[in-house]
C-alpha positions as CSV (number, residue, x, y, z in Angstrom):
1,M,15.8,8.9,-14.0
2,R,17.4,6.7,-11.3
3,L,17.2,6.1,-7.5
4,D,20.1,7.1,-5.4
5,S,20.9,6.4,-1.8
6,K,19.2,9.7,-0.6
7,D,16.0,8.7,-2.4
8,R,16.0,5.2,-1.0
9,A,16.5,6.5,2.5
10,V,13.3,8.6,2.3
11,L,11.3,5.8,0.6
12,D,12.4,3.4,3.4
13,W,11.2,5.9,6.0
14,I,7.7,5.9,4.4
15,A,7.7,2.1,4.5
16,G,8.1,2.3,8.2
17,E,5.2,4.7,8.6
18,G,2.6,2.6,6.9
19,G,0.6,1.8,10.1
20,R,0.5,5.5,11.1
21,I,-0.7,6.6,7.6
22,I,-3.5,4.1,7.6
23,D,-4.5,4.6,11.3
24,R,-4.7,8.4,10.7
25,A,-7.1,7.9,7.8
26,V,-9.2,5.4,9.7
27,A,-9.6,7.8,12.6
28,W,-10.7,10.6,10.2
29,C,-13.3,8.3,8.7
30,A,-15.0,8.0,12.1
31,V,-15.9,11.7,11.7
32,N,-18.9,12.2,9.5
33,S,-18.0,15.1,7.2
34,G,-20.7,15.1,4.6
35,S,-20.7,18.2,2.5
36,R,-23.7,19.7,4.3
37,H,-22.9,18.5,7.8
38,L,-21.3,21.7,9.2
39,A,-20.5,20.3,12.7
40,G,-18.8,17.3,11.2
41,L,-16.9,19.3,8.7
42,E,-15.7,21.5,11.6
43,R,-14.5,18.5,13.6
44,Q,-12.6,17.2,10.5
45,R,-11.1,20.6,9.8
46,R,-9.6,20.8,13.3
47,L,-8.1,17.3,12.9
48,L,-6.5,18.4,9.6
49,L,-5.2,21.6,11.2
50,E,-3.4,19.4,13.8
51,A,-2.1,17.0,11.2
52,A,-0.8,19.7,8.9
53,E,1.4,21.1,11.7
54,S,4.0,18.5,10.8
55,L,4.8,20.6,7.7
56,P,7.4,23.4,7.7
57,S,4.8,26.3,7.5
58,A,1.7,26.7,9.7
59,P,-1.6,25.9,8.1
60,V,-4.0,28.8,7.5
61,E,-7.7,29.0,7.0
62,I,-9.2,30.5,3.8
63,P,-12.8,31.8,4.2
64,L,-15.1,30.8,1.4
65,S,-18.1,32.8,0.0
66,P,-21.5,31.4,0.5
67,S,-23.0,29.5,-2.4
68,R,-26.5,29.9,-3.7
69,E,-29.0,27.0,-3.5
70,I,-32.6,26.4,-4.6
71,T,-34.9,25.1,-2.0
72,P,-37.6,22.5,-2.7
73,D,-40.2,25.3,-2.9
74,G,-38.2,27.1,-5.5
75,L,-36.7,29.9,-3.3
76,E,-33.0,31.0,-3.6
77,T,-31.0,30.8,-0.4
78,E,-27.4,30.8,0.8
79,F,-25.3,28.0,2.2
80,H,-22.3,29.0,4.3
81,H,-19.3,26.7,3.9
82,P,-16.5,26.2,6.5
83,P,-13.1,27.4,5.5
84,A,-10.6,25.7,3.2
85,L,-7.2,24.9,4.7
86,A,-4.0,25.9,3.1
87,V,-0.3,25.3,3.7
88,I,2.3,27.3,1.7
89,V,5.9,26.2,1.8
90,R,8.9,27.9,0.1
91,P,6.9,30.1,-2.4
92,E,10.2,31.5,-3.6
93,A,11.6,28.1,-4.8
94,P,12.2,27.8,-8.5
95,T,9.8,24.9,-8.9
96,Q,6.2,25.1,-7.5
97,V,3.7,22.3,-7.0
98,V,0.0,22.6,-6.1
99,L,-1.5,19.7,-4.1
100,T,-5.2,19.5,-3.5
101,G,-7.7,17.4,-1.7
102,H,-11.1,17.6,-0.1
103,Y,-12.3,16.8,3.4
104,D,-16.0,16.5,2.7
105,T,-17.7,13.1,1.8
106,V,-20.9,12.2,0.2
107,Y,-22.4,10.5,3.3
108,P,-25.0,12.6,5.1
109,E,-25.1,13.0,8.9
110,T,-27.9,10.5,9.1
111,S,-26.0,7.8,7.2
112,A,-25.6,4.5,9.0
113,F,-22.2,4.1,7.3
114,Q,-19.9,5.7,10.0
115,T,-16.9,3.6,10.7
116,V,-14.1,1.6,9.1
117,S,-13.9,-2.2,9.3
118,T,-11.7,-4.8,7.6
119,R,-13.3,-7.1,5.1
120,P,-12.5,-10.8,4.9
121,D,-10.3,-10.1,1.8
122,G,-8.3,-7.5,3.8
123,A,-9.8,-4.4,2.3
124,L,-10.6,-1.5,4.5
125,H,-14.3,-0.7,4.3
126,G,-15.5,2.7,5.4
127,P,-16.9,6.1,4.6
128,G,-14.2,8.3,2.9
129,I,-11.4,5.7,3.3
130,A,-10.8,6.0,-0.5
131,D,-12.5,9.3,-1.3
132,M,-10.6,10.9,0.1
133,K,-9.5,10.8,3.7
134,G,-7.1,8.0,2.7
135,G,-5.8,10.3,-0.1
136,I,-5.2,13.2,2.3
137,S,-3.3,11.0,4.7
138,V,-1.1,9.8,1.7
139,M,-0.6,13.4,0.6
140,L,0.6,14.5,4.0
141,A,2.8,11.5,4.4
142,A,4.5,12.2,1.1
143,L,5.1,15.8,2.1
144,E,6.4,14.8,5.5
145,A,8.8,12.3,3.8
146,F,9.9,14.8,1.1
147,E,11.0,17.3,3.8
148,R,13.6,14.7,4.8
149,H,15.3,14.8,1.4
150,P,18.3,17.1,0.7
151,D,16.7,18.6,-2.4
152,A,13.6,19.8,-0.5
153,A,14.8,23.4,-0.6
154,K,14.6,23.4,-4.4
155,L,10.8,22.9,-4.5
156,G,8.0,24.9,-3.0
157,Y,4.4,23.8,-2.7
158,R,0.9,25.0,-1.9
159,V,-1.6,22.6,-0.3
160,L,-5.3,23.3,-0.4
161,L,-7.9,21.1,1.4
162,S,-11.5,22.1,0.6
163,P,-14.9,21.3,2.2
164,D,-17.1,21.2,-0.9
165,E,-15.6,19.1,-3.7
166,E,-18.5,16.6,-3.5
167,I,-21.0,19.3,-4.4
168,G,-19.0,20.7,-7.2
169,S,-16.3,23.0,-5.5
170,I,-18.9,25.7,-5.9
171,A,-17.3,27.8,-3.1
172,S,-13.7,26.7,-3.4
173,G,-13.5,27.0,-7.2
174,P,-12.1,30.5,-7.1
175,V,-9.4,29.5,-4.6
176,L,-8.4,26.5,-6.8
177,A,-8.0,28.9,-9.7
178,Q,-5.9,31.2,-7.7
179,F,-3.6,28.4,-6.4
180,A,-3.3,27.0,-10.0
181,G,-1.8,30.3,-11.1
182,H,1.2,29.8,-8.7
183,G,2.1,26.3,-9.8
184,H,4.0,24.4,-12.6
185,V,2.2,21.1,-12.0
186,G,-0.6,19.9,-9.8
187,L,-1.1,16.7,-7.7
188,T,-4.6,15.8,-6.5
189,Y,-5.5,12.8,-4.3
190,E,-8.7,11.4,-5.6
191,P,-8.6,7.6,-5.4
192,A,-7.1,5.7,-8.3
193,L,-9.5,4.0,-10.7
194,A,-10.7,0.5,-9.6
195,D,-7.9,-1.3,-11.3
196,G,-5.3,1.1,-10.0
197,A,-5.0,3.2,-13.1
198,L,-4.9,7.0,-13.2
199,A,-7.6,9.1,-14.8
200,S,-6.3,10.8,-18.0
201,A,-9.0,12.8,-19.9
202,R,-12.0,13.8,-17.9
203,K,-15.4,15.0,-19.0
204,G,-16.7,18.3,-17.7
205,S,-19.8,18.7,-15.5
206,G,-22.5,21.1,-14.4
207,N,-25.4,21.0,-12.0
208,F,-28.6,22.8,-12.8
209,H,-32.1,23.5,-11.4
210,I,-35.2,24.7,-13.3
211,V,-37.9,26.3,-11.1
212,V,-41.4,25.9,-12.6
213,R,-44.2,28.1,-11.3
214,G,-47.9,27.7,-12.0
215,R,-51.1,28.6,-10.2
216,A,-52.6,26.9,-7.2
217,A,-56.2,26.0,-7.2
218,H,-58.7,23.6,-5.5
219,A,-58.6,20.3,-7.4
220,G,-62.4,19.9,-7.1
221,R,-64.0,23.3,-7.0
222,D,-61.7,25.2,-9.4
223,F,-59.5,22.7,-11.2
224,A,-59.6,24.6,-14.5
225,A,-58.1,27.7,-12.9
226,G,-55.0,25.9,-11.8
227,R,-51.7,25.6,-13.7
228,N,-49.9,22.4,-12.7
229,A,-46.2,23.1,-12.1
230,V,-45.5,19.4,-11.5
231,I,-46.8,18.5,-15.0
232,G,-44.7,21.3,-16.4
233,A,-41.6,20.0,-14.6
234,A,-42.3,16.5,-15.8
235,R,-42.5,17.7,-19.4
236,I,-39.2,19.6,-19.0
237,A,-37.6,16.5,-17.5
238,E,-38.7,14.4,-20.5
239,K,-37.2,16.9,-22.9
240,L,-33.9,17.0,-20.9
241,H,-33.7,13.2,-21.0
242,A,-34.3,13.3,-24.7
243,L,-31.0,15.2,-25.2
244,N,-29.1,12.0,-24.4
245,G,-27.8,10.4,-27.6
246,R,-28.1,13.6,-29.6
247,R,-24.5,14.8,-29.1
248,D,-21.5,12.5,-28.8
249,G,-20.3,12.1,-25.2
250,V,-23.0,14.4,-23.7
251,T,-25.2,12.8,-20.9
252,V,-28.0,14.5,-19.0
253,N,-29.1,12.9,-15.8
254,V,-32.4,14.1,-14.4
255,A,-31.8,13.3,-10.8
256,R,-34.8,14.7,-8.9
257,I,-38.0,16.6,-9.1
258,D,-39.1,18.5,-6.0
259,G,-42.7,19.7,-5.8
260,G,-46.2,18.7,-5.1
261,A,-49.2,19.6,-3.0
262,P,-52.1,17.9,-1.1
263,L,-54.1,15.7,-3.4
264,N,-56.9,18.2,-3.4
265,M,-54.7,21.1,-4.7
266,V,-53.2,21.9,-8.0
267,P,-49.4,22.3,-7.3
268,D,-48.0,25.7,-8.2
269,V,-44.2,25.1,-7.9
270,A,-41.8,22.3,-8.8
271,V,-38.0,22.1,-9.3
272,V,-36.2,19.9,-11.8
273,R,-32.6,19.1,-10.8
274,F,-30.2,17.6,-13.3
275,N,-26.5,17.1,-14.1
276,V,-24.7,17.2,-17.4
277,R,-21.4,15.6,-18.5
278,F,-19.7,16.7,-21.7
279,P,-16.4,15.9,-23.4
280,E,-15.3,19.4,-24.6
281,A,-16.3,23.1,-24.7
282,R,-18.3,23.0,-27.9
283,A,-20.5,20.2,-26.5
284,A,-21.0,22.3,-23.4
285,A,-22.2,25.3,-25.4
286,W,-24.6,23.0,-27.4
287,F,-26.1,21.7,-24.2
288,E,-26.5,25.2,-22.7
289,A,-28.3,26.4,-25.9
290,E,-30.6,23.3,-25.8
291,V,-31.5,23.9,-22.1
292,A,-32.3,27.6,-22.9
293,R,-34.6,26.4,-25.7
294,I,-36.4,23.9,-23.4
295,V,-37.0,26.6,-20.8
296,A,-38.2,29.1,-23.3
297,E,-40.7,26.6,-24.8
298,I,-42.6,25.9,-21.6
299,D,-46.4,26.1,-21.6
300,G,-47.4,29.8,-21.8
301,D,-49.5,29.5,-18.6
302,L,-46.4,28.4,-16.6
303,H,-43.1,30.2,-15.9
304,A,-39.7,28.5,-15.8
305,H,-36.4,29.9,-14.5
306,L,-33.0,28.3,-14.9
307,H,-30.4,28.2,-12.1
308,G,-27.0,26.6,-11.9
309,L,-23.9,26.5,-14.0
310,I,-21.1,24.4,-15.4
311,T,-18.8,24.0,-12.4
312,R,-16.0,22.0,-14.0
313,P,-14.9,22.3,-17.6
314,A,-13.7,19.3,-19.5
315,K,-10.1,18.1,-19.0
316,P,-8.6,16.8,-22.2
317,F,-5.4,14.7,-22.4
318,N,-3.3,17.3,-24.1
319,A,0.4,17.6,-24.8
320,A,1.2,18.8,-21.3
321,Q,-0.9,16.1,-19.6
322,Q,0.8,13.5,-21.7
323,R,4.3,14.7,-20.7
324,L,3.3,14.8,-17.0
325,F,1.8,11.3,-17.1
326,G,4.8,9.9,-18.9
327,A,7.0,11.3,-16.1
328,V,4.8,9.7,-13.5
329,R,5.0,6.4,-15.3
330,D,8.8,6.6,-15.3
331,V,8.8,7.4,-11.6
332,G,6.5,4.4,-11.0
333,A,8.8,2.1,-12.9
334,L,11.6,3.0,-10.5
335,L,9.4,1.7,-7.7
336,G,8.3,-1.4,-9.6
337,Q,4.8,0.1,-10.0
338,D,3.1,-0.3,-13.4
339,I,1.4,3.1,-14.0
340,A,-1.4,3.1,-16.5
341,W,-4.2,5.5,-17.3
342,K,-7.6,5.7,-19.0
343,P,-10.3,8.3,-19.6
344,S,-13.0,8.9,-16.9
345,G,-16.5,10.4,-17.0
346,G,-16.0,11.5,-13.4
347,V,-14.9,15.0,-12.4
348,C,-12.8,16.5,-9.6
349,E,-10.6,19.4,-8.6
350,G,-8.2,18.4,-11.4
351,N,-10.7,19.8,-13.8
352,N,-10.6,23.1,-12.1
353,L,-6.8,23.2,-12.0
354,F,-6.6,22.3,-15.7
355,A,-9.1,25.0,-16.6
356,S,-6.8,27.5,-14.9
357,G,-3.8,26.4,-16.9
358,L,-2.2,23.9,-14.5
359,P,-1.3,20.4,-15.8
360,N,-2.0,17.9,-13.1
361,V,-2.4,14.2,-12.1
362,D,-5.6,13.9,-10.0
363,T,-5.8,10.3,-9.0
364,L,-2.8,9.9,-6.8
365,G,-4.8,8.6,-3.8
366,V,-5.2,5.1,-2.6
367,R,-6.3,2.1,-4.6
368,G,-9.8,1.1,-3.8
369,G,-13.3,1.2,-5.3
370,D,-17.1,1.5,-4.9
371,I,-16.8,5.1,-3.9
372,H,-20.0,7.1,-3.3
373,S,-21.6,3.9,-1.9
374,E,-21.7,2.0,1.3
375,A,-19.4,-0.5,-0.3
376,E,-16.5,2.0,-0.4
377,H,-13.2,0.4,0.3
378,A,-9.4,0.8,0.0
379,W,-6.5,-1.6,-0.1
380,P,-4.2,-1.1,2.9
381,E,-1.0,-1.9,1.0
382,S,-1.7,1.0,-1.3
383,F,-1.2,3.7,1.4
384,V,2.6,3.2,1.4
385,E,2.7,2.4,-2.3
386,R,1.0,5.7,-3.2
387,A,2.8,7.8,-0.6
388,Q,6.1,6.5,-2.1
389,L,5.0,7.3,-5.6
390,S,4.1,10.9,-4.6
391,T,7.3,11.4,-2.7
392,L,9.4,10.2,-5.5
393,I,7.5,12.5,-7.9
394,L,8.3,15.4,-5.6
395,M,12.0,14.4,-5.4
396,K,12.3,14.2,-9.2
397,L,10.6,17.6,-9.6
398,A,13.0,19.1,-7.1
399,S,16.1,17.6,-8.9
400,G,14.8,18.7,-12.3
401,E,14.6,15.1,-13.6
402,I,11.0,16.0,-14.2
403,D,10.9,19.2,-16.1
404,A,8.0,21.0,-14.4
405,R,8.5,24.3,-16.3
406,G,8.6,22.5,-19.6
407,I,5.4,20.6,-18.8
408,R,3.7,23.8,-17.8
409,S,4.8,25.5,-21.0
410,A,3.3,22.7,-23.0
411,M,-0.1,23.9,-21.8
412,E,0.3,26.7,-24.3
413,T,0.8,24.3,-27.2
414,P,-2.3,24.4,-29.6
């Protein structure tokens, strides 16, 4: 690989756009778009529709099916998500790339963390500045720049921006799978790891809920007639926690127990909520069997029902991934960027794309850290740095210097 004058002209254009790329992300961060804040998600979606109009094809909305949720009193209900946004450019081109991101954040509507400020060390500090409104701004800047290159006609792409990644892509998962079927490689804009590295192998993840039902009774007059659902839930939680350490790489996090009643009443319903992380499919199957056993062994006077599913399969660092990451490292070297990678226990849309057969790099967003906390931050210089990296990846895919078809074919290697 090498840089020619046409490449340099596009990269120089990005360098001159740094302020705009940052300012766009900062403005987006002022819109609270927590995964369950529908009004905020709607405002963010409209801003993204406007921003995506800079691309050659008009953005379109993709309706998402409602997802099922378990309320604190154990009832099943539906949550209606806003649409995903898509832009499809040159679907007839010989090389196809899928680019994904999410416009929801982890911060609820009531969070006090609502705006971006600049820390004394120069870092931008704000909700979603790294995860991943900064990443979406970088993605769009890279595509805007790529369209200025003479080889742009040789490459087509599909962009998908979803509203539910932070809650497991439970509604957008089928759309991610559909998009993955049209691509040779995928690029996703989660923030880089704290030291700037890419995530290579990723664990899989699932979110589950066990509804425990007992029998209500007066705690004084008829205590013996009651069947305490909270106690049943606590015993289940203890058994779930005991799974930790029994299978290499599997972790079970009991995150919450909903339930309870007035102090003079035996509670008749409780909900245990937990997450699992696992390194490969056999470990996931082991976990599912263990949970089924725990549910079946509940006290005979109580009833337990399992809800939830594995939302993201594990993403191993297979031959196709190794080839793609090696190409990204070579592109980085042309820019003077030292590209490294390491495994991550986190999950993202890259897991979904990989599970559908699409090799991908999923940490092409900005450099920063402390995501999912009120210390979230991003380094301003990384906006241009990462936009140039993505743009040059696209240019080398278009020129054939990165063999997208060969990388995709390697997914079929045992």
